Backbone as CSV, one residue per row, in Angstrom:
resi,resn,N_x,N_y,N_z,CA_x,CA_y,CA_z,C_x,C_y,C_z
1,MET,24.820,-13.105,-0.178,24.026,-12.523,0.991,24.291,-10.906,0.335
2,ARG,25.301,-10.259,0.164,25.270,-8.935,-0.461,24.359,-8.597,-1.403
3,ILE,24.063,-9.602,-2.353,23.443,-9.177,-3.625,21.890,-9.198,-2.958
4,ARG,21.564,-10.097,-2.039,20.126,-9.706,-1.275,19.932,-8.525,-0.808
5,LYS,21.128,-7.918,0.023,20.748,-6.601,0.462,20.626,-5.568,-0.292
6,ILE,21.811,-5.704,-1.314,21.399,-4.581,-2.748,20.025,-4.655,-3.292
7,GLY,19.588,-5.966,-3.463,18.306,-5.913,-4.131,17.133,-5.385,-3.043
8,TYR,17.324,-5.568,-1.667,16.277,-4.984,-1.078,16.488,-3.335,-0.862
9,ILE,17.575,-2.865,-1.133,17.625,-1.639,-1.010,17.109,-0.893,-2.279
10,VAL,17.170,-1.314,-3.276,16.758,-1.167,-4.625,15.412,-1.095,-4.516
11,LEU,14.888,-2.254,-4.103,13.512,-2.612,-4.216,12.752,-1.335,-3.286
12,GLY,13.357,-1.372,-2.118,12.927,-0.178,-1.013,12.724,0.975,-1.565
13,GLY,13.944,1.508,-2.241,14.199,2.694,-3.037,12.596,3.048,-4.070
14,VAL,12.708,2.046,-4.909,11.597,2.129,-5.766,10.277,1.998,-5.009
15,GLY,9.875,1.434,-3.897,8.796,1.443,-3.126,8.512,2.868,-2.456
16,VAL,9.784,3.700,-2.071,9.750,4.929,-1.468,9.060,5.927,-2.907
17,GLY,9.845,5.913,-3.824,9.505,6.644,-5.076,8.189,6.521,-5.645
18,LEU,7.665,5.239,-5.552,6.260,5.255,-6.147,5.434,5.466,-4.985
19,GLY,5.532,5.350,-3.815,4.589,5.585,-2.704,4.555,7.145,-2.627
20,ALA,5.571,7.595,-2.829,5.526,9.422,-2.992,4.496,9.843,-4.050
21,VAL,4.897,9.185,-5.312,4.205,9.561,-6.340,2.675,9.233,-5.894
22,GLY,2.488,8.148,-5.392,1.050,7.712,-4.898,0.549,8.804,-3.780
23,ALA,1.416,9.202,-3.119,0.809,10.223,-1.989,-0.025,11.509,-2.813
24,VAL,0.887,11.791,-3.805,0.325,12.928,-4.914,-0.460,12.970,-5.518
25,LEU,-0.549,11.847,-6.119,-1.745,11.481,-7.405,-2.733,10.625,-6.804
26,PRO,-3.581,11.224,-6.815,-5.079,10.476,-6.489,-5.518,9.019,-6.872
27,LEU,-4.924,8.770,-8.404,-5.322,7.506,-8.640,-4.284,6.233,-8.412
28,MET,-3.111,6.804,-7.981,-2.251,6.015,-7.426,-1.903,5.581,-6.249
29,PRO,-2.176,4.357,-5.525,-2.148,3.816,-4.261,-0.525,4.375,-3.677
30,ALA,-0.542,4.887,-2.425,0.736,4.831,-1.820,0.976,3.784,-0.914
31,PHE,0.165,3.397,-0.353,0.091,2.442,0.909,0.799,0.924,0.390
32,PRO,0.566,0.237,-0.647,1.183,-0.782,-0.854,2.706,-0.659,-1.180
33,PHE,3.096,0.336,-1.787,4.601,0.832,-2.148,5.294,1.318,-1.138
34,LEU,4.790,1.867,0.004,5.061,1.977,1.289,5.506,1.173,1.868
35,LEU,4.572,0.285,2.190,4.398,-1.328,2.969,5.697,-2.044,2.502
36,LEU,5.825,-1.929,1.123,7.041,-2.436,0.217,8.381,-1.996,0.884
37,ALA,8.461,-0.622,0.908,9.776,-0.031,1.002,10.127,-0.328,2.751
38,ALA,9.121,-0.382,3.540,9.248,-0.611,4.983,9.779,-2.283,5.139
39,PHE,9.207,-2.791,4.320,9.693,-4.562,4.436,10.858,-4.531,3.928
40,CYS,11.284,-3.967,2.905,12.814,-3.911,2.369,13.842,-3.336,2.844
41,PHE,13.443,-2.004,3.475,14.505,-1.413,4.435,14.623,-2.084,5.574
42,ALA,13.925,-2.732,6.062,13.789,-3.240,7.396,14.921,-4.817,7.261
43,ARG,14.779,-5.157,5.954,15.607,-6.474,5.951,17.091,-5.922,5.342
44,SER,17.110,-4.754,4.891,18.515,-4.290,4.201,19.432,-3.578,5.324
45,SER,18.965,-2.818,5.743,19.810,-1.840,6.707,19.033,-1.070,7.864
46,GLU,19.760,-1.336,9.175,19.028,-0.452,10.272,18.851,0.879,10.008
47,ARG,19.967,1.522,9.066,19.906,3.139,8.843,19.010,3.449,8.077
48,LEU,19.054,2.676,6.977,17.746,3.072,5.944,16.135,2.920,6.671
49,ASP,16.230,1.717,7.537,15.126,1.504,8.249,14.899,2.709,9.333
50,ARG,15.595,3.247,10.022,15.518,4.305,10.921,14.952,5.396,10.028
51,TRP,15.903,5.803,9.143,15.533,6.987,7.987,13.939,6.896,7.771
52,PHE,13.809,5.796,7.281,12.191,5.650,6.375,11.331,5.706,7.683
53,LYS,11.618,5.134,8.862,10.630,5.220,10.010,10.294,6.561,10.452
54,GLY,11.378,7.845,10.078,11.436,8.880,10.523,10.594,9.822,9.595
55,THR,10.430,9.552,8.270,9.968,10.132,7.310,8.394,10.788,7.401
56,LYS,7.911,11.762,6.841,6.684,12.049,6.642,5.595,11.275,6.179
57,LEU,6.066,10.468,4.900,5.240,9.619,4.431,5.173,8.538,5.166
58,TYR,6.234,8.004,5.744,5.891,6.787,6.752,4.697,7.009,7.947
59,LYS,5.208,8.163,8.622,4.329,8.353,9.506,2.814,8.834,9.256
60,GLU,2.606,9.363,8.372,1.226,9.798,7.729,0.515,8.535,7.161
61,ASN,1.250,7.689,6.439,0.576,6.700,5.838,0.641,5.181,6.513
62,LEU,1.766,5.196,7.056,1.727,3.465,7.904,1.962,3.250,9.156
63,GLU,2.373,4.405,9.764,2.913,3.928,11.429,1.744,3.419,12.271
64,SER,0.746,3.950,12.014,-0.383,3.305,12.704,-0.856,1.919,12.464
65,PHE,-0.729,1.540,11.164,-1.076,0.426,10.705,0.275,-0.598,11.250
66,VAL,1.389,-0.555,10.907,2.559,-1.092,11.267,2.172,-1.547,12.884
67,GLN,1.899,-0.654,13.761,1.947,-0.553,14.958,0.853,-1.672,15.496
68,GLY,-0.083,-1.936,14.689,-1.310,-2.870,14.929,-2.411,-1.829,15.288
69,LYS,-2.426,-0.498,15.146,-3.487,0.284,15.783,-4.431,0.471,14.889
70,GLY,-4.181,0.550,13.723,-5.258,0.293,12.447,-5.113,1.402,11.428
71,MET,-6.078,2.114,10.957,-5.793,3.105,9.777,-7.411,4.205,10.121
72,THR,-7.169,5.297,9.935,-8.211,5.956,9.843,-9.100,5.752,8.902
73,LYS,-10.177,6.417,8.944,-11.227,6.185,8.210,-11.209,6.602,6.656
74,LYS,-10.460,8.143,6.745,-10.138,8.635,5.414,-8.932,7.980,4.688
75,THR,-8.078,7.179,5.227,-7.094,6.254,4.731,-7.622,5.114,4.210
76,LYS,-8.722,4.616,4.805,-9.109,3.394,4.325,-10.183,3.540,2.879
77,VAL,-10.807,4.845,3.057,-11.722,4.956,2.167,-10.793,5.390,0.810
78,ARG,-9.571,6.265,1.229,-8.835,6.473,-0.076,-8.344,5.198,-0.944
79,ILE,-7.861,4.511,-0.089,-7.254,3.151,-0.461,-8.483,2.199,-1.194
80,MET,-9.435,2.459,-0.672,-10.723,1.529,-1.226,-11.295,1.891,-2.611
81,VAL,-11.041,3.437,-2.414,-11.570,4.286,-3.818,-10.524,3.895,-4.976
82,THR,-9.440,4.117,-4.520,-8.286,3.930,-5.715,-8.540,2.586,-6.253
83,VAL,-8.243,1.468,-5.381,-8.081,0.266,-5.719,-9.514,-0.141,-6.715
84,THR,-10.817,0.420,-6.292,-11.822,0.143,-6.824,-11.741,0.690,-8.471
85,LEU,-11.232,1.922,-8.245,-11.220,2.491,-9.772,-10.365,1.945,-10.616
86,LEU,-9.042,1.318,-9.987,-8.155,0.866,-10.793,-8.510,-0.537,-11.484
87,MET,-9.188,-1.548,-10.346,-9.529,-2.542,-10.754,-10.716,-2.353,-11.708
88,SER,-11.854,-1.596,-11.537,-12.892,-1.483,-12.595,-12.273,-1.172,-13.887
89,ILE,-11.139,-0.482,-14.264,-10.575,-0.344,-15.537,-10.110,-1.738,-16.041
90,GLY,-9.644,-2.534,-15.142,-9.185,-3.946,-15.602,-10.408,-4.744,-15.758
91,PHE,-11.503,-4.447,-15.047,-12.523,-5.228,-15.330,-13.092,-4.949,-16.587
92,VAL,-13.471,-3.625,-16.952,-13.909,-3.052,-18.077,-12.950,-3.935,-19.229
93,MET,-11.768,-3.505,-19.211,-10.810,-4.040,-20.182,-10.735,-5.587,-20.715
94,MET,-11.279,-6.424,-19.543,-11.565,-7.738,-19.735,-12.580,-8.416,-20.113
95,HIS,-13.364,-7.409,-21.091,-14.635,-8.025,-21.420,-14.838,-9.405,-22.299
96,ALA,-13.661,-9.643,-22.696,-13.538,-10.752,-23.469,-12.947,-12.007,-22.765
97,VAL,-12.532,-11.873,-21.376,-12.097,-12.641,-20.786,-12.944,-12.874,-19.533
98,PRO,-14.048,-13.619,-19.340,-14.770,-14.113,-18.406,-14.006,-14.275,-17.180
99,VAL,-13.070,-15.281,-17.361,-12.479,-16.098,-15.922,-11.644,-14.694,-15.351
100,GLY,-11.083,-14.030,-16.280,-10.030,-12.713,-15.675,-11.204,-11.691,-14.771
101,ARG,-12.359,-11.594,-15.165,-13.442,-10.864,-14.627,-13.764,-11.681,-13.126
102,ILE,-14.064,-12.764,-13.251,-14.479,-13.299,-12.022,-13.285,-13.310,-10.965
103,VAL,-12.007,-13.456,-11.475,-11.012,-13.475,-10.691,-10.862,-12.175,-10.157
104,LEU,-10.674,-11.278,-10.955,-10.646,-9.806,-10.317,-11.728,-9.248,-9.514
105,GLY,-12.952,-9.870,-9.895,-14.273,-9.318,-9.175,-13.913,-10.252,-7.531
106,CYS,-13.496,-11.213,-7.615,-13.338,-11.972,-6.156,-12.128,-11.146,-5.457
107,VAL,-11.158,-10.730,-6.056,-9.959,-9.935,-5.285,-10.528,-8.666,-4.819
108,TRP,-11.299,-7.926,-5.756,-11.997,-6.793,-4.909,-12.744,-6.986,-4.022
109,VAL,-13.894,-7.997,-4.113,-14.777,-8.378,-2.752,-13.961,-8.510,-1.581
110,PHE,-12.885,-9.409,-1.605,-11.915,-9.615,-0.561,-11.051,-8.365,-0.154
111,HIS,-10.834,-7.630,-1.040,-10.139,-6.451,-0.560,-10.811,-5.517,0.054
112,ILE,-12.020,-5.359,-0.347,-13.008,-4.579,0.484,-13.432,-4.988,1.869
113,LEU,-14.104,-6.299,2.084,-14.073,-7.126,3.456,-12.960,-6.858,4.422
114,TYR,-11.628,-6.984,3.679,-10.366,-6.762,4.373,-10.458,-5.436,5.165
115,PHE,-10.754,-4.420,4.184,-10.196,-3.258,4.741,-11.600,-2.825,5.714
116,CYS,-12.784,-3.318,5.315,-13.834,-2.838,6.218,-13.966,-3.710,7.489
117,PHE,-13.443,-5.062,7.541,-13.844,-5.989,8.587,-12.397,-6.373,9.325
118,GLY,-11.046,-6.186,8.573,-9.911,-6.704,8.926,-9.122,-5.687,9.467
119,VAL,-9.177,-4.456,9.151,-8.396,-3.645,9.662,-9.125,-2.447,10.503
120,ARG,-8.514,-2.190,11.710,-9.382,-1.669,12.836,-9.401,-0.100,12.264
121,THR,-10.550,0.634,12.324,-10.607,2.299,12.297,-10.317,2.887,13.642
122,ILE,-9.244,3.920,13.373,-8.948,4.636,14.564,-9.400,6.040,14.094
123,PRO,-9.394,6.843,15.284,-9.568,8.252,15.219,-8.611,9.150,14.504
124,ALA,-9.230,10.371,13.662,-8.121,10.658,12.926,-7.496,11.822,13.873
125,ASP,-6.290,12.145,14.028,-5.507,12.976,14.981,-5.941,14.572,14.539
126,GLY,-6.448,15.481,15.295,-6.497,16.855,15.112,-7.841,16.995,14.787
């Protein structure tokens, strides 16, 4: 049990680190890494969970989504553009693997549909 807790803490720390980098770099998405960190910290330690939920990173990127409210249009567009750019690089590199292109294309379509229709858009504050 202790090994699992340590694993969650390490994975949560990696998620926070990559999420922080993703918040600064436009081509790296922060959202999935911060979601990973929230998941891991919630399962590892109440103290780490409280700390993470108090950070600016969490409040600006995840809080409204986790509470079931949705995401701002700006956040949704940023995530969709980033994923589209990264997936298009993979798509171009798979020129010799048609099945890979089909799978990547399907994942991209479902991703766009999910963010357009599955995640509610909320007004931006301020």
